[in-house]
C-alpha positions as CSV (number, residue, x, y, z in Angstrom):
1,M,82.2,128.3,89.2
2,T,84.3,130.5,87.0
3,P,87.5,128.7,85.8
4,V,90.7,130.3,86.7
5,R,93.5,130.5,84.1
6,L,96.9,132.0,83.7
7,A,96.2,135.2,81.7
8,R,99.6,136.9,81.5
9,L,103.2,136.0,82.3
10,V,105.7,138.7,82.9
11,R,109.4,138.8,83.6
12,H,111.8,141.8,84.4
13,P,115.3,140.8,83.4
14,I,116.8,143.9,85.1
15,K,115.3,145.0,88.4
16,S,113.2,148.1,87.8
17,V,114.4,148.5,84.3
18,G,112.0,147.0,81.8
19,Y,109.1,144.5,81.7
20,Q,108.6,141.8,79.1
21,E,105.5,139.6,78.6
22,I,106.3,136.0,77.7
23,E,104.2,133.0,76.7
24,R,105.7,130.2,78.7
25,A,108.3,129.3,81.3
26,A,109.9,126.3,83.0
27,L,109.7,126.6,86.8
28,T,112.2,124.9,89.1
29,Q,111.5,124.0,92.7
30,G,112.7,126.6,95.1
31,R,113.7,129.0,92.4
32,P,112.3,132.3,91.1
33,L,110.8,132.8,87.6
34,P,113.7,132.3,85.1
35,F,115.4,135.5,84.1
36,D,113.3,137.7,86.4
37,R,115.4,140.3,88.2
38,L,118.5,138.3,87.1
39,W,120.4,141.6,87.1
40,A,120.1,144.9,88.9
41,V,122.0,148.3,88.6
42,A,123.8,149.2,91.8
43,T,124.3,152.9,92.6
44,E,127.5,154.5,93.7
45,A,126.3,154.4,97.3
46,A,125.7,150.6,97.3
47,G,128.9,149.9,99.1
48,F,130.3,147.1,97.0
49,D,132.3,146.9,93.8
50,A,131.8,143.2,92.8
51,D,129.7,142.1,89.8
52,R,128.4,139.0,91.7
53,I,126.8,139.6,95.0
54,D,124.6,138.2,97.7
55,W,121.1,139.4,98.0
56,Q,121.0,143.1,98.9
57,P,118.2,145.6,100.0
58,K,116.5,147.5,97.2
59,M,117.8,150.9,98.4
60,R,121.2,150.0,96.9
61,F,119.9,149.8,93.4
62,V,118.3,151.9,90.7
63,R,114.5,151.5,91.3
64,G,111.2,152.8,90.3
65,A,110.2,154.0,93.7
66,A,113.1,156.5,93.6
67,E,112.5,157.5,90.0
68,G,109.1,156.7,88.5
69,T,110.1,157.4,84.9
70,L,111.8,153.9,85.0
71,Q,108.4,152.4,85.1
72,A,108.1,153.2,81.3
73,V,111.1,151.1,80.3
74,R,110.1,148.1,78.2
75,A,112.4,145.1,77.6
76,D,112.9,142.7,74.7
77,F,115.2,140.0,76.1
78,D,116.4,136.8,74.4
79,A,117.5,134.4,77.1
80,A,119.5,132.2,74.7
81,S,121.8,134.9,73.5
82,G,121.6,137.5,76.2
83,A,120.6,140.2,73.7
84,I,118.4,142.9,75.1
85,T,116.6,145.9,73.8
86,L,115.3,148.6,76.2
87,S,113.0,151.3,75.1
88,H,111.6,154.4,76.8
89,P,109.3,157.2,75.5
90,I,111.9,160.0,76.0
91,C,115.2,158.4,74.8
92,D,116.7,156.3,72.0
93,D,116.6,152.5,72.4
94,F,119.4,150.6,74.1
95,H,120.7,147.5,72.3
96,G,123.2,145.2,73.9
97,R,124.1,141.8,75.4
98,L,124.1,141.1,79.1
99,P,126.2,141.0,81.1
100,D,128.9,142.0,78.6
101,D,127.4,145.4,77.8
102,G,126.7,146.4,81.4
103,D,128.7,149.6,81.3
104,A,126.8,150.7,78.2
105,L,123.5,150.0,80.0
106,V,124.6,152.1,83.0
107,A,125.4,155.0,80.7
108,W,122.0,154.7,79.0
109,L,120.3,154.8,82.3
110,R,122.0,157.9,83.7
111,P,119.9,160.5,81.9
112,L,116.8,158.8,83.3
113,W,118.0,158.9,86.9
114,P,117.8,162.0,89.2
115,A,121.1,164.0,89.3
116,N,120.7,164.5,93.1
117,R,120.7,160.8,93.8
118,P,123.8,158.5,93.9
119,H,124.5,157.7,90.2
120,P,124.0,154.3,88.6
121,A,127.3,152.5,88.8
122,R,127.4,148.9,87.7
123,L,125.4,145.9,86.6
124,V,125.3,143.1,89.2
125,S,123.8,139.7,89.6
126,R,123.4,137.3,92.5
127,A,126.3,134.8,93.1
128,D,123.8,132.0,93.6
129,G,121.9,132.8,90.4
130,G,118.8,134.0,92.3
131,A,116.7,137.0,91.7
132,L,117.4,140.5,93.0
133,T,113.8,141.1,94.1
134,D,112.8,143.2,97.1
135,V,112.9,140.1,99.3
136,P,115.6,137.5,99.6
137,E,113.3,134.5,99.2
138,P,112.9,132.9,95.8
139,F,109.3,134.1,95.3
140,L,107.2,134.7,92.3
141,A,104.5,137.4,92.4
142,I,100.9,136.2,91.7
143,L,98.3,138.8,91.0
144,S,94.6,138.9,90.1
145,T,93.1,140.6,87.1
146,T,89.8,140.9,89.0
147,S,91.3,142.8,91.9
148,H,93.2,145.0,89.3
149,R,90.0,145.9,87.5
150,I,88.2,146.7,90.8
151,L,91.0,149.0,91.9
152,G,91.1,150.7,88.5
153,K,87.3,151.2,88.5
154,R,87.6,152.8,92.0
155,M,90.3,155.2,90.7
156,G,88.4,155.9,87.5
157,L,91.5,154.8,85.5
158,D,92.4,152.1,83.0
159,L,95.4,150.9,85.0
160,S,98.3,149.0,83.3
161,I,99.1,145.7,84.9
162,H,102.8,146.7,84.6
163,R,102.5,149.1,87.5
164,W,102.7,146.1,89.8
165,R,105.8,144.3,88.4
166,G,104.1,141.0,88.9
167,N,104.9,137.6,87.3
168,L,101.8,135.5,87.1
169,W,98.4,137.1,86.4
170,L,95.4,134.9,87.2
171,D,92.0,135.5,85.6
172,G,88.8,134.2,87.2
173,L,89.5,134.7,90.9
174,A,86.8,136.4,93.0
175,P,87.7,139.9,94.2
176,W,90.7,139.8,96.5
177,E,90.5,135.9,96.6
178,E,94.3,135.8,96.2
179,F,94.7,136.8,99.8
180,N,92.7,133.7,100.8
181,L,95.1,131.5,99.0
182,I,97.9,132.1,101.6
183,G,99.0,128.7,102.9
184,K,97.5,126.8,99.9
185,E,99.0,125.4,96.8
186,V,98.0,126.1,93.2
187,Q,98.6,124.0,90.2
188,I,99.5,125.8,86.9
189,G,100.4,123.6,84.0
190,T,102.6,120.9,85.4
191,A,104.0,123.1,88.2
192,R,102.8,123.7,91.8
193,L,103.3,126.8,93.9
194,R,102.6,127.5,97.6
195,V,101.2,130.9,98.3
196,E,103.0,132.4,101.3
197,E,102.3,136.1,102.0
198,R,100.8,139.4,100.7
199,I,102.9,142.0,98.8
200,T,102.8,145.4,100.3
201,R,103.3,148.1,97.6
202,C,105.5,151.2,97.2
203,A,105.3,154.5,95.4
204,A,106.6,153.0,92.1
205,T,103.0,151.8,91.5
206,T,101.7,155.4,91.3
207,F,103.5,156.0,88.0
208,D,102.1,155.2,84.6
209,P,104.1,152.6,82.7
210,L,103.1,154.1,79.4
211,T,104.5,157.6,80.1
212,G,106.7,157.2,83.2
213,R,104.8,160.1,84.8
214,A,102.9,160.2,88.1
215,G,99.3,159.2,87.3
216,G,97.0,157.7,89.9
217,D,97.7,157.2,93.6
218,T,97.3,153.5,93.9
219,L,98.5,153.5,97.5
220,A,95.8,156.0,98.6
221,A,93.1,154.1,96.7
222,L,94.1,150.8,98.4
223,E,94.3,152.4,101.8
224,H,90.9,154.3,101.5
225,G,89.1,151.4,99.9
226,W,90.4,148.4,101.7
227,G,92.5,149.6,104.7
228,H,95.9,148.3,103.4
229,R,98.5,148.8,100.7
230,D,98.7,145.2,99.6
231,F,98.3,144.0,96.1
232,G,99.1,140.5,95.0
233,V,100.8,137.6,96.8
234,Y,104.2,135.9,96.9
235,A,104.4,132.2,96.1
236,R,107.2,129.6,96.1
237,V,107.6,126.8,93.5
238,T,107.1,123.4,95.3
239,V,106.8,121.1,92.3
240,P,108.8,121.9,89.1
241,G,107.0,122.1,85.7
242,D,106.1,124.1,82.7
243,I,103.6,126.8,82.7
244,S,102.0,128.7,79.7
245,V,99.6,131.5,79.2
246,D,96.0,130.1,79.1
247,D,96.9,127.2,81.4
248,E,94.1,126.2,83.8
249,V,94.8,127.1,87.4
250,T,93.7,124.6,90.1
251,I,93.5,125.7,93.8
252,L,94.4,122.7,95.8
253,P,92.9,121.8,99.1
Protein backbone atom coordinates (compact mmCIF):
# COMPACT_ATOMS: atom_id res chain seq x y z
CA MET A 1 0.00 0.00 0.00
CA THR A 2 1.43 3.37 -1.02
CA PRO A 3 2.04 5.65 1.98
CA VAL A 4 0.13 8.92 1.94
CA ARG A 5 1.95 12.11 2.87
CA LEU A 6 1.36 15.83 3.01
CA ALA A 7 3.13 17.00 -0.15
CA ARG A 8 2.31 20.75 -0.27
CA LEU A 9 0.81 23.26 2.16
CA VAL A 10 -0.63 26.50 0.78
CA ARG A 11 -2.30 29.56 2.23
CA HIS A 12 -3.87 32.61 0.60
CA PRO A 13 -3.66 35.59 2.99
CA ILE A 14 -6.00 37.70 0.82
CA LYS A 15 -8.95 36.04 -0.87
CA SER A 16 -8.22 35.59 -4.61
CA VAL A 17 -5.12 37.78 -4.37
CA GLY A 18 -2.02 35.65 -4.07
CA TYR A 19 -0.96 32.17 -2.99
CA GLN A 20 1.93 31.23 -0.73
CA GLU A 21 3.46 27.82 -0.09
CA ILE A 22 4.53 27.23 3.53
CA GLU A 23 6.29 24.39 5.33
CA ARG A 24 4.25 24.02 8.53
CA ALA A 25 1.18 25.24 10.36
CA ALA A 26 -0.46 24.93 13.78
CA LEU A 27 -4.11 23.89 13.39
CA THR A 28 -6.79 24.80 15.92
CA GLN A 29 -9.98 22.80 16.45
CA GLY A 30 -12.88 24.27 14.51
CA ARG A 31 -10.74 26.94 12.85
CA PRO A 32 -9.43 27.36 9.28
CA LEU A 33 -5.79 27.22 8.21
CA PRO A 34 -4.06 30.15 9.95
CA PHE A 35 -3.81 33.27 7.76
CA ASP A 36 -5.78 31.70 4.92
CA ARG A 37 -8.27 34.20 3.44
CA LEU A 38 -7.79 36.32 6.54
CA TRP A 39 -8.61 39.34 4.40
CA ALA A 40 -10.63 40.04 1.26
CA VAL A 41 -11.07 43.10 -0.93
CA ALA A 42 -14.69 44.24 -1.04
CA THR A 43 -16.02 45.98 -4.14
CA GLU A 44 -17.99 49.21 -4.26
CA ALA A 45 -21.16 47.14 -4.72
CA ALA A 46 -20.60 45.07 -1.56
CA GLY A 47 -23.11 47.06 0.44
CA PHE A 48 -21.06 47.60 3.60
CA ASP A 49 -18.48 50.14 4.70
CA ALA A 50 -16.98 48.45 7.76
CA ASP A 51 -13.51 46.94 7.96
CA ARG A 52 -14.64 44.05 10.19
CA ILE A 53 -17.57 42.05 8.86
CA ASP A 54 -19.50 38.82 9.20
CA TRP A 55 -19.03 36.16 6.53
CA GLN A 56 -20.31 37.38 3.15
CA PRO A 57 -20.91 35.68 -0.24
CA LYS A 58 -17.99 35.72 -2.67
CA MET A 59 -19.80 37.98 -5.19
CA ARG A 60 -19.12 40.93 -2.89
CA PHE A 61 -15.37 40.64 -3.26
CA VAL A 62 -12.64 40.85 -5.84
CA ARG A 63 -12.28 37.24 -7.05
CA GLY A 64 -10.60 35.12 -9.68
CA ALA A 65 -13.83 33.86 -11.24
CA ALA A 66 -14.64 37.46 -12.22
CA GLU A 67 -11.12 38.34 -13.40
CA GLY A 68 -8.82 35.42 -14.12
CA THR A 69 -5.64 37.49 -14.23
CA LEU A 70 -5.76 37.56 -10.42
CA GLN A 71 -4.83 33.87 -10.48
CA ALA A 72 -1.26 34.95 -11.33
CA VAL A 73 -0.76 36.97 -8.14
CA ARG A 74 1.81 35.46 -5.78
CA ALA A 75 2.17 36.36 -2.12
CA ASP A 76 5.05 36.48 0.31
CA PHE A 77 3.47 37.11 3.71
CA ASP A 78 5.12 37.29 7.12
CA ALA A 79 2.54 36.49 9.76
CA ALA A 80 4.58 37.92 12.62
CA SER A 81 4.91 41.43 11.18
CA GLY A 82 2.03 41.59 8.70
CA ALA A 83 4.49 42.46 5.92
CA ILE A 84 3.37 41.27 2.50
CA THR A 85 4.75 41.38 -1.02
CA LEU A 86 2.47 40.67 -3.96
CA SER A 87 3.80 40.07 -7.45
CA HIS A 88 2.16 39.75 -10.85
CA PRO A 89 3.64 39.28 -14.35
CA ILE A 90 2.28 42.56 -15.73
CA CYS A 91 2.83 45.06 -12.92
CA ASP A 92 5.31 46.19 -10.29
CA ASP A 93 5.36 44.42 -6.95
CA PHE A 94 3.28 45.62 -4.04
CA HIS A 95 5.01 45.96 -0.65
CA GLY A 96 3.10 46.79 2.50
CA ARG A 97 1.82 45.73 5.89
CA LEU A 98 -1.68 44.47 6.51
CA PRO A 99 -4.12 45.71 7.47
CA ASP A 100 -2.49 49.16 7.74
CA ASP A 101 -1.74 49.47 4.02
CA GLY A 102 -5.14 48.29 2.85
CA ASP A 103 -5.84 51.42 0.81
CA ALA A 104 -2.52 51.10 -1.02
CA LEU A 105 -3.32 47.45 -1.75
CA VAL A 106 -6.70 48.40 -3.21
CA ALA A 107 -5.00 50.98 -5.45
CA TRP A 108 -2.48 48.33 -6.63
CA LEU A 109 -5.34 45.98 -7.56
CA ARG A 110 -7.42 48.43 -9.57
CA PRO A 111 -5.43 48.15 -12.84
CA LEU A 112 -5.82 44.35 -12.68
CA TRP A 113 -9.60 44.54 -12.24
CA PRO A 114 -12.09 45.06 -15.13
CA ALA A 115 -13.20 48.66 -15.56
CA ASN A 116 -16.78 47.53 -16.23
CA ARG A 117 -17.15 45.86 -12.83
CA PRO A 118 -17.68 47.53 -9.43
CA HIS A 119 -14.25 48.80 -8.39
CA PRO A 120 -12.19 47.37 -5.52
CA ALA A 121 -13.05 49.50 -2.49
CA ARG A 122 -11.66 48.31 0.85
CA LEU A 123 -9.71 45.59 2.63
CA VAL A 124 -11.89 43.72 5.12
CA SER A 125 -11.63 40.85 7.57
CA ARG A 126 -14.08 38.73 9.55
CA ALA A 127 -15.04 40.07 12.96
CA ASP A 128 -14.71 36.57 14.43
CA GLY A 129 -11.21 36.09 13.00
CA GLY A 130 -12.41 33.42 10.58
CA ALA A 131 -11.65 32.97 6.91
CA LEU A 132 -13.44 34.75 4.06
CA THR A 133 -13.67 31.60 1.98
CA ASP A 134 -16.51 30.76 -0.40
CA VAL A 135 -18.36 28.96 2.42
CA PRO A 136 -19.04 30.21 5.97
CA GLU A 137 -17.80 27.03 7.68
CA PRO A 138 -14.19 26.92 9.00
CA PHE A 139 -13.06 24.43 6.37
CA LEU A 140 -9.64 23.60 4.96
CA ALA A 141 -9.41 22.33 1.38
CA ILE A 142 -7.75 18.93 0.90
CA LEU A 143 -6.67 17.93 -2.61
CA SER A 144 -4.96 14.97 -4.24
CA THR A 145 -1.82 15.18 -6.37
CA THR A 146 -2.91 11.93 -8.06
CA SER A 147 -6.25 13.32 -9.23
CA HIS A 148 -4.49 16.51 -10.30
CA ARG A 149 -2.05 14.57 -12.49
CA ILE A 150 -4.85 12.48 -14.02
CA LEU A 151 -6.84 15.58 -14.94
CA GLY A 152 -3.77 17.27 -16.42
CA LYS A 153 -3.00 14.17 -18.49
CA ARG A 154 -6.54 14.12 -19.85
CA MET A 155 -6.22 17.79 -20.80
CA GLY A 156 -2.70 17.40 -22.22
CA LEU A 157 -1.43 20.12 -19.89
CA ASP A 158 1.02 20.42 -17.03
CA LEU A 159 -1.45 22.02 -14.64
CA SER A 160 -0.30 24.17 -11.74
CA ILE A 161 -1.72 23.14 -8.37
CA HIS A 162 -2.46 26.80 -7.72
CA ARG A 163 -5.42 26.76 -10.10
CA TRP A 164 -7.37 25.15 -7.27
CA ARG A 165 -6.55 27.46 -4.33
CA GLY A 166 -6.27 24.42 -2.06
CA ASN A 167 -4.58 24.14 1.33
CA LEU A 168 -3.42 20.57 1.95
CA TRP A 169 -2.12 18.51 -0.97
CA LEU A 170 -1.93 14.77 -0.30
CA ASP A 171 0.36 12.49 -2.28
CA GLY A 172 -0.23 8.74 -2.47
CA LEU A 173 -4.03 8.54 -2.65
CA ALA A 174 -5.63 6.37 -5.31
CA PRO A 175 -7.35 8.29 -8.15
CA TRP A 176 -10.28 10.27 -6.73
CA GLU A 177 -9.95 8.47 -3.39
CA GLU A 178 -10.39 11.80 -1.64
CA PHE A 179 -14.13 11.64 -2.37
CA ASN A 180 -14.31 8.33 -0.48
CA LEU A 181 -12.91 10.03 2.60
CA ILE A 182 -16.11 11.99 3.24
CA GLY A 183 -17.31 11.14 6.74
CA LYS A 184 -13.88 9.87 7.79
CA GLU A 185 -11.06 11.45 9.77
CA VAL A 186 -7.45 11.80 8.70
CA GLN A 187 -4.45 12.28 10.96
CA ILE A 188 -1.69 14.59 9.72
CA GLY A 189 1.15 15.29 12.13
CA THR A 190 -0.51 15.69 15.53
CA ALA A 191 -3.77 17.10 14.09
CA ARG A 192 -6.94 15.36 12.96
CA LEU A 193 -9.42 16.55 10.37
CA ARG A 194 -12.87 15.23 9.44
CA VAL A 195 -13.60 15.25 5.71
CA GLU A 196 -17.07 16.68 5.13
CA GLU A 197 -17.97 17.41 1.49
CA ARG A 198 -16.77 17.81 -2.09
CA ILE A 199 -15.69 21.14 -3.53
CA THR A 200 -17.51 22.19 -6.71
CA ARG A 201 -15.30 24.37 -8.89
CA CYS A 202 -15.75 27.67 -10.75
CA ALA A 203 -14.29 29.41 -13.79
CA ALA A 204 -11.26 30.70 -11.86
CA THR A 205 -9.64 27.28 -12.33
CA THR A 206 -9.60 27.73 -16.11
CA PHE A 207 -6.89 30.42 -15.83
CA ASP A 208 -3.18 29.69 -15.74
CA PRO A 209 -1.57 30.92 -12.47
CA LEU A 210 1.74 31.51 -14.25
CA THR A 211 0.32 34.01 -16.75
CA GLY A 212 -3.16 34.96 -15.56
CA ARG A 213 -4.53 34.06 -19.00
CA ALA A 214 -7.23 31.57 -19.92
CA GLY A 215 -5.48 28.26 -20.48
CA GLY A 216 -7.31 24.96 -20.19
CA ASP A 217 -10.99 24.33 -19.52
CA THR A 218 -10.76 22.37 -16.28
CA LEU A 219 -14.54 22.45 -15.81
CA ALA A 220 -15.27 20.88 -19.20
CA ALA A 221 -12.57 18.26 -18.63
CA LEU A 222 -14.07 17.27 -15.28
CA GLU A 223 -17.58 17.24 -16.71
CA HIS A 224 -16.70 15.18 -19.79
CA GLY A 225 -14.36 12.82 -17.99
CA TRP A 226 -16.16 12.19 -14.73
CA GLY A 227 -19.60 13.77 -14.94
CA HIS A 228 -19.09 16.50 -12.34
CA ARG A 229 -17.18 19.70 -11.64
CA ASP A 230 -15.81 18.67 -8.25
CA PHE A 231 -12.16 18.76 -7.29
CA GLY A 232 -10.94 18.29 -3.72
CA VAL A 233 -12.82 18.06 -0.44
CA TYR A 234 -13.53 20.30 2.52
CA ALA A 235 -12.39 19.19 5.97
CA ARG A 236 -12.77 20.49 9.53
CA VAL A 237 -10.12 20.34 12.25
CA THR A 238 -11.36 18.07 15.05
CA VAL A 239 -8.14 17.68 17.06
CA PRO A 240 -5.62 20.57 17.17
CA GLY A 241 -2.00 19.97 16.32
CA ASP A 242 1.00 20.81 14.18
CA ILE A 243 1.34 19.74 10.55
CA SER A 244 4.38 19.92 8.28
CA VAL A 245 5.17 19.13 4.67
CA ASP A 246 6.20 15.45 4.35
CA ASP A 247 4.12 14.40 7.38
CA GLU A 248 2.57 10.95 7.05
CA VAL A 249 -1.19 10.95 6.57
CA THR A 250 -3.26 8.22 8.24
CA ILE A 251 -6.83 7.54 7.17
CA LEU A 252 -8.69 6.59 10.32
CA PRO A 253 -11.47 3.99 10.36
